[in-house]
C-alpha positions as CSV (number, residue, x, y, z in Angstrom):
1,M,88.2,79.7,146.4
2,P,91.0,78.3,148.7
3,Y,93.0,77.3,145.6
4,F,92.4,80.8,144.2
5,F,93.8,82.5,147.3
6,G,96.5,79.9,147.8
7,W,98.0,80.5,144.4
8,I,98.1,84.3,145.0
9,L,99.8,83.7,148.4
10,V,102.5,81.5,146.6
11,F,103.1,84.3,144.1
12,V,103.4,86.9,146.9
13,W,106.0,84.8,148.7
14,I,108.0,84.0,145.5
15,Y,108.2,87.6,144.3
16,C,108.6,89.3,147.6
17,C,110.8,86.9,149.5
18,F,112.6,84.4,147.2
19,L,113.1,86.5,144.0
20,S,113.6,89.8,145.7
21,G,117.2,88.9,146.5
22,G,117.9,87.8,142.9
23,N,116.2,90.8,141.4
24,P,116.7,93.8,143.7
25,L,114.8,96.2,141.4
26,Y,112.7,97.7,144.2
27,F,115.1,97.2,147.2
28,N,118.4,95.6,148.1
29,N,118.2,93.7,151.3
30,G,121.8,92.7,151.3
31,S,123.5,89.5,150.2
32,S,123.0,86.4,152.2
33,E,125.6,83.9,153.1
34,V,126.3,81.0,150.7
35,V,124.7,78.5,153.1
36,E,121.5,80.5,153.3
37,K,121.3,80.8,149.6
38,V,121.7,77.0,149.2
39,I,118.9,76.5,151.8
40,N,116.8,79.0,150.0
41,Y,116.9,76.8,146.9
42,I,115.9,73.5,148.7
43,W,112.2,74.1,147.9
44,L,113.0,74.0,144.2
45,A,114.2,70.4,144.6
46,V,111.6,69.3,147.1
47,G,108.6,70.5,145.0
48,P,109.3,68.5,141.9
49,I,110.3,65.4,143.9
50,I,106.9,65.4,145.7
51,A,105.1,66.0,142.3
52,V,106.9,63.1,140.7
53,V,106.8,60.6,143.5
54,F,103.2,61.2,144.7
55,K,99.8,62.0,143.2
56,G,98.0,65.2,143.8
57,T,95.3,63.4,145.7
58,Q,98.0,62.3,148.1
59,Y,100.1,65.4,148.7
60,V,97.5,68.3,148.3
61,P,95.4,67.3,151.4
62,K,98.5,67.1,153.5
63,T,99.6,70.6,152.7
64,V,98.2,71.8,156.1
65,F,100.9,69.9,157.9
66,S,103.7,71.6,155.9
67,A,102.1,75.0,156.4
68,F,101.8,74.5,160.1
69,A,105.4,73.2,160.4
70,A,106.8,76.1,158.4
71,F,104.8,78.7,160.4
72,I,106.0,77.3,163.7
73,C,109.6,77.1,162.6
74,L,109.4,80.7,161.3
75,I,108.0,82.0,164.6
76,I,110.9,80.3,166.5
77,L,113.5,81.6,164.0
78,V,112.3,85.2,164.1
79,F,111.3,85.7,167.8
80,F,113.6,83.3,169.7
81,N,117.4,83.4,169.9
82,S,118.2,80.1,168.3
83,G,121.8,79.0,167.6
84,E,123.4,79.0,164.2
85,I,123.0,75.3,163.5
86,T,119.4,75.4,164.9
87,G,118.7,78.3,162.6
88,Y,119.9,76.5,159.6
89,V,117.8,73.4,160.5
90,L,114.7,75.6,160.9
91,Q,115.4,77.3,157.5
92,I,115.7,73.9,155.9
93,I,112.4,72.8,157.3
94,I,110.7,76.0,156.1
95,S,112.2,75.7,152.6
96,A,111.2,72.1,152.3
97,A,107.7,72.8,153.5
98,I,107.4,75.7,151.0
99,G,108.3,73.2,148.3
100,H,105.3,71.1,149.3
101,I,103.1,74.1,149.4
102,F,104.2,75.3,146.0
103,V,103.3,72.1,144.2
104,S,100.0,71.8,146.0
105,C,98.9,75.3,145.1
106,G,100.3,74.6,141.5
107,Y,98.1,71.5,141.3
108,G,95.1,73.6,142.4
109,F,95.8,76.4,139.9
110,F,96.5,74.1,136.9
111,I,94.1,71.3,137.5
112,I,91.3,72.5,139.7
113,L,90.5,76.2,139.0
114,N,88.4,77.0,136.0
115,N,89.5,79.4,133.3
116,A,87.8,82.5,134.8
117,E,89.4,81.7,138.2
118,K,92.8,81.2,136.6
119,F,92.6,84.5,134.7
120,Y,91.6,86.7,137.7
121,S,93.9,84.9,140.2
122,M,96.8,85.8,137.8
123,I,95.7,89.4,137.6
124,I,95.9,89.7,141.4
125,A,99.0,87.5,141.7
126,V,100.9,89.8,139.3
127,F,99.8,93.0,140.8
128,L,100.0,92.4,144.6
129,P,103.7,91.4,145.0
130,K,104.8,94.4,142.8
131,L,102.6,96.7,144.9
132,L,104.1,95.4,148.2
133,L,107.6,95.9,146.8
134,V,106.8,99.5,145.8
135,V,105.3,100.5,149.1
136,F,108.0,98.7,151.2
137,P,110.4,101.7,151.3
138,V,107.6,103.9,152.7
139,F,107.2,101.6,155.7
140,A,110.8,100.3,155.9
141,D,111.4,102.1,159.3
142,D,108.4,100.3,160.8
143,F,110.1,96.9,160.3
144,K,112.5,96.9,163.3
145,L,111.7,93.7,165.1
146,I,111.2,91.6,162.0
147,S,112.4,91.9,158.4
148,F,110.1,92.7,155.5
149,K,110.7,89.2,154.0
150,S,110.0,87.5,157.3
151,F,106.8,89.5,157.8
152,I,105.5,88.7,154.3
153,L,106.4,85.0,154.7
154,M,104.6,84.9,158.1
155,V,101.5,86.4,156.6
156,C,101.6,84.1,153.6
157,L,102.0,81.0,155.8
158,A,99.2,82.1,158.1
159,G,96.9,82.5,155.1
160,M,98.1,79.2,153.7
161,L,97.2,77.5,156.9
162,V,93.6,78.6,156.3
163,C,93.6,77.6,152.7
164,A,95.3,74.2,153.4
165,S,92.7,73.4,156.0
166,F,90.1,73.6,153.1
167,F,92.4,71.5,150.9
168,C,92.1,68.8,153.6
169,R,88.4,69.1,154.2
170,E,87.5,69.1,150.5
171,Q,90.0,66.4,149.4
172,S,87.2,64.4,147.7
173,D,87.0,67.2,145.1
174,I,90.7,66.8,144.1
175,P,90.9,65.2,140.6
176,D,93.1,62.1,140.3
177,L,95.2,62.5,137.1
178,K,96.3,59.5,135.2
179,K,99.6,58.8,133.4
180,T,98.0,59.4,130.0
181,S,99.7,60.5,126.9
182,F,99.3,64.1,125.6
183,P,99.6,65.7,122.2
184,K,103.2,66.3,121.2
185,P,102.6,69.9,120.2
186,G,102.0,70.5,123.9
187,L,105.8,70.3,124.5
188,S,106.3,72.9,121.8
189,L,103.8,75.2,123.4
190,M,105.5,74.7,126.8
191,G,108.7,75.9,125.1
192,I,107.0,79.1,123.9
193,V,105.6,79.7,127.4
194,F,109.0,79.4,129.1
195,L,110.7,81.6,126.4
196,I,108.3,84.5,126.9
197,Y,108.4,83.8,130.7
198,A,112.2,84.2,130.7
199,F,112.1,87.5,128.8
200,C,109.3,89.0,130.8
201,D,110.3,87.8,134.3
202,V,114.2,87.5,134.2
203,I,115.9,89.4,131.4
204,A,113.7,92.5,131.1
205,P,113.7,93.2,134.9
206,A,117.5,92.7,135.0
207,V,117.9,95.3,132.2
208,V,115.7,97.8,134.0
209,Y,117.7,97.3,137.2
210,Q,121.0,98.0,135.4
211,I,119.5,101.2,133.9
212,K,118.3,102.2,137.4
213,L,121.9,101.9,138.7
214,S,122.9,104.6,136.1
215,G,121.0,107.2,138.2
216,Y,117.3,106.7,137.3
217,N,116.1,106.3,140.9
218,T,112.4,106.5,140.1
219,L,112.5,104.0,137.3
220,E,110.8,101.3,139.4
221,L,107.8,103.5,139.8
222,W,107.5,103.8,136.0
223,Y,107.9,100.1,135.7
224,F,105.2,99.4,138.3
225,A,102.8,101.9,136.8
226,S,103.3,100.2,133.4
227,I,102.6,96.8,134.9
228,V,99.3,98.1,136.2
229,A,98.6,99.5,132.7
230,G,99.4,96.1,131.2
231,L,97.0,94.4,133.6
232,L,94.2,96.9,132.7
233,L,94.9,96.3,129.0
234,V,94.6,92.5,129.6
235,V,91.2,92.9,131.2
236,L,90.0,95.4,128.5
237,L,91.3,93.5,125.4
238,Q,90.5,90.0,126.5
239,K,87.3,90.3,128.4
240,K,85.8,93.3,126.6
241,F,87.1,92.9,123.0
242,K,87.8,89.1,123.1
243,L,91.3,89.3,121.6
244,N,92.8,85.8,121.5
245,I,96.0,84.5,123.1
246,C,98.0,84.9,119.8
247,I,97.4,88.6,119.5
248,M,98.1,89.1,123.2
249,L,101.4,87.3,123.0
250,N,102.4,89.2,119.9
251,I,101.7,92.5,121.8
252,T,103.9,91.1,124.6
253,T,106.8,90.3,122.2
254,A,106.4,93.6,120.4
255,M,106.7,95.6,123.7
256,L,109.7,93.5,124.7
257,A,111.5,94.1,121.4
258,L,110.8,97.8,121.6
259,G,112.0,97.8,125.3
260,F,115.3,96.1,124.4
261,V,115.9,98.6,121.5
262,L,115.3,101.5,123.9
263,S,117.7,100.0,126.5
264,I,120.5,100.1,124.0
265,V,120.2,103.9,123.6
266,S,119.2,104.6,127.2
267,E,122.7,105.9,128.0
268,M,122.5,108.6,125.3
269,Y,118.8,109.6,125.8
270,S,117.3,109.7,129.3
271,I,113.7,109.5,127.9
272,A,114.7,106.2,126.4
273,A,115.3,104.8,129.9
274,Y,111.8,105.6,131.0
275,L,110.2,104.4,127.8
276,C,112.2,101.2,128.2
277,A,110.7,100.7,131.7
278,V,107.2,101.4,130.3
279,C,107.5,98.9,127.5
280,F,108.9,96.2,129.8
281,G,106.2,96.9,132.4
282,I,103.4,96.6,129.9
283,A,105.0,93.4,128.5
284,Y,105.2,92.0,132.0
285,G,101.6,92.7,132.8
286,I,100.2,91.2,129.6
287,G,102.7,88.4,129.2
288,M,102.7,87.0,132.7
289,V,98.9,86.8,132.9
290,N,98.6,85.2,129.5
291,I,101.3,82.6,129.7
292,Y,100.1,81.3,133.0
293,Y,96.5,81.4,131.8
294,F,97.4,79.6,128.6
295,A,99.6,77.0,130.4
296,G,96.7,76.6,132.9
297,F,93.9,75.7,130.6
298,I,96.0,73.4,128.3
299,T,97.3,71.5,131.3
300,K,93.7,71.0,132.6
301,K,92.6,70.0,129.1
302,F,95.2,67.3,128.8
303,Q,94.4,65.8,132.2
304,S,97.8,64.2,132.0
305,L,99.8,63.5,135.1
306,T,102.9,63.2,132.9
307,F,102.4,66.7,131.3
308,Y,101.8,68.3,134.7
309,R,104.9,66.7,136.2
310,A,107.0,67.9,133.2
311,G,105.7,71.4,133.8
312,I,106.6,71.4,137.4
313,I,110.1,70.1,136.7
314,F,110.7,72.7,134.0
315,S,109.4,75.4,136.3
316,A,111.9,74.5,139.0
317,A,114.7,74.4,136.5
318,Y,113.6,77.7,135.2
319,Y,113.7,79.4,138.6
320,F,117.0,77.8,139.5
321,F,118.9,78.5,136.3
322,G,117.1,81.7,135.3
323,F,117.4,83.6,138.6
324,G,120.4,81.8,139.8
325,T,122.6,82.7,136.9
326,I,121.3,86.1,135.7
327,R,123.9,87.9,137.9
328,L,126.7,86.2,136.1
329,F,125.8,88.2,133.0
330,E,125.0,91.6,134.5
331,N,128.0,93.2,132.8
332,A,127.0,91.8,129.4
333,L,123.4,93.2,129.4
334,P,124.0,95.4,126.3
335,V,124.9,92.3,124.4
336,I,122.0,90.5,125.9
337,S,119.7,93.3,124.7
338,I,120.9,92.9,121.2
339,I,120.5,89.2,121.3
340,S,117.0,89.6,122.8
341,V,116.0,91.9,119.9
342,C,117.1,89.2,117.4
343,V,115.1,86.5,119.3
344,M,112.0,88.7,119.3
345,I,112.4,89.3,115.6
346,L,112.7,85.6,115.0
347,F,109.6,85.1,117.1
348,F,107.7,87.4,114.9
349,V,109.0,85.6,111.8
350,L,107.9,82.3,113.2
351,S,104.6,83.6,114.6
352,P,102.5,82.1,111.7
353,L,103.7,78.7,112.7
354,F,102.9,79.3,116.3
355,V,99.4,80.6,115.4
356,K,98.9,77.4,113.2
357,L,100.0,75.3,116.2
358,L,97.6,77.0,118.6
359,Y,94.7,76.7,116.2
360,S,95.4,73.1,115.3
361,G,94.8,72.0,118.9
362,D,91.7,74.0,119.5
363,W,93.6,75.9,122.2
364,I,92.3,79.3,121.0
365,D,88.7,78.2,121.5
366,D,89.7,76.7,124.9
367,S,90.8,80.1,126.1
368,Y,87.2,81.3,125.9
369,R,85.7,78.4,127.7
370,E,84.6,78.8,131.4
371,D,86.1,75.4,132.1
372,V,87.7,73.1,129.6
373,T,86.5,69.9,131.4
374,F,82.9,70.9,131.8
375,E,81.9,73.2,129.0
376,S,82.0,72.1,125.3
377,R,83.8,74.1,122.7
378,L,80.5,74.7,120.9
379,R,78.8,76.1,123.9
380,A,81.8,78.4,124.6
381,R,81.7,79.6,121.1
382,L,77.9,80.3,121.3
383,H,78.5,82.2,124.5
384,E,81.2,84.3,122.8
385,L,78.7,85.1,120.0
386,K,76.3,86.5,122.7
387,L,73.5,84.0,122.2
388,S,71.0,83.8,125.1
389,P,70.8,80.6,127.1
390,K,67.6,79.4,125.3
391,E,69.0,80.3,121.9
392,T,72.1,78.3,122.8
393,E,70.0,75.3,123.7
394,V,68.0,75.5,120.5
395,C,71.2,76.0,118.4
396,E,72.8,72.9,120.0
397,L,69.8,70.7,119.3
398,L,69.5,71.9,115.7
399,L,73.2,71.1,115.1
400,C,72.5,67.6,116.5
401,G,70.0,67.1,113.6
402,Y,66.7,67.6,115.4
403,T,63.8,69.4,113.7
404,L,62.2,72.5,115.3
405,R,59.2,70.4,116.5
406,Q,61.5,67.8,118.1
407,T,63.5,70.6,119.7
408,A,60.3,72.2,121.1
409,A,59.3,68.9,122.6
410,M,62.7,68.2,124.1
411,L,62.8,71.7,125.7
412,N,59.1,71.5,126.7
413,L,58.4,74.8,124.8
414,A,55.7,75.8,122.3
415,Y,56.6,75.5,118.7
416,P,56.2,79.2,117.9
417,T,58.5,80.0,120.8
418,V,61.2,77.8,119.5
419,N,60.7,79.2,116.0
420,T,61.2,82.7,117.5
421,Y,64.5,81.6,119.2
422,C,65.6,80.1,115.9
423,T,64.9,83.3,113.9
424,S,66.7,85.3,116.6
425,L,69.8,83.2,116.6
426,Y,69.9,83.2,112.8
427,R,69.8,87.0,112.8
428,K,72.6,87.2,115.4
429,L,74.8,84.8,113.4
430,G,74.1,86.5,110.1
431,I,72.7,83.4,108.4
432,N,69.4,82.4,106.8
433,S,69.2,78.6,106.7
434,R,69.9,75.4,108.6
435,T,72.6,74.5,106.0
436,E,74.5,77.7,106.8
437,L,74.2,77.0,110.5
438,T,75.8,73.6,110.0
439,L,78.6,75.0,107.9
440,L,79.3,77.8,110.4
441,F,79.8,75.3,113.2
442,K,81.1,72.2,111.4
443,D,84.4,72.4,113.3
444,Y,82.6,72.5,116.6
445,I,80.2,69.6,116.1
446,E,81.5,66.6,118.1
447,N,81.1,63.2,116.6
């Protein structure tokens, strides 16, 4: 659980403190000086350096020291009258410490948490920062002695101190990744992840912000409500109806494409502006959860230190170039909208290739597994088909080639009982013979 909450705290800090200046959709807290902006980006360099130079078993347990140092420096910076140079030094320490915290929590999310924990941590991590940004104007007058960003950072660092103390105490549970090779399609999948990430998290919010400047002051509320609707759809469609990642990503790209089309005509029709925010909000809620969830379970499946490090480096580059340069193109957003629509159409055209790629690596099945390192694909598939625990055990042994009598002996059950389980699972699977059972699960039987 400390890695679960640690990842949420990292998201809250990133989206309430770091990215709020680059994407002022909810509030504009003024532009900082150039020096402060440079300091703010130090964590993007420190994080990847730590991940590349050291192993997770080395830097994750030591997160408590960085959390403590950052918390103390923030207290001094906020409540004591430090000089300009001292202030810059304290900010550098805080930023560097946050870089360490970021990669440690990233290691916990991608390598330690199981699929269910990844999924629900992302639901909360997407929802909570947006909620805080929406309610901030209501309590803005209450923040007189301390800024909103400083308050959020202080709370996050205090919570991280608690989480990091568990990282240190439970360091024996931290997996030690090796520099092993990973399937080449993994890099292609990483490209898909960052493409959808960029549209959901950078371009679409920037378009909504520009529309808001045209006089639509309540647009952020529509955007937030739609994000909540997207999160509810994720839980409903994936947990209730078991829609796979391919369908969810297609829904995301469809909503993005529709949102960009509506943004083009938003100046002529006011309803288009609100519908644009709705489409982008739903796309954000569905897309952000799924791309992190997807990246999370394939990274854990590969168990490759090289792949994990590549992901951290690409993430840092994404934050730096994505959010650092978006303002350079603010006046060209209509053109960006048209280009984005074309990219979304291209994505739909190429989607059969992406689907084939996803199925070729068993990643679709992995998305249903409780944990890719502890639960077999076959067992995950049997759970998905609603077989009971005993029916699952019987089915697994039958697929291994054992007879019903051998299965009964191995499970220490009476033969009639095992025969009843066999009849029941045949009925649930819609089959009538052992041959049909083998053919049905031939792709799931491990050699």
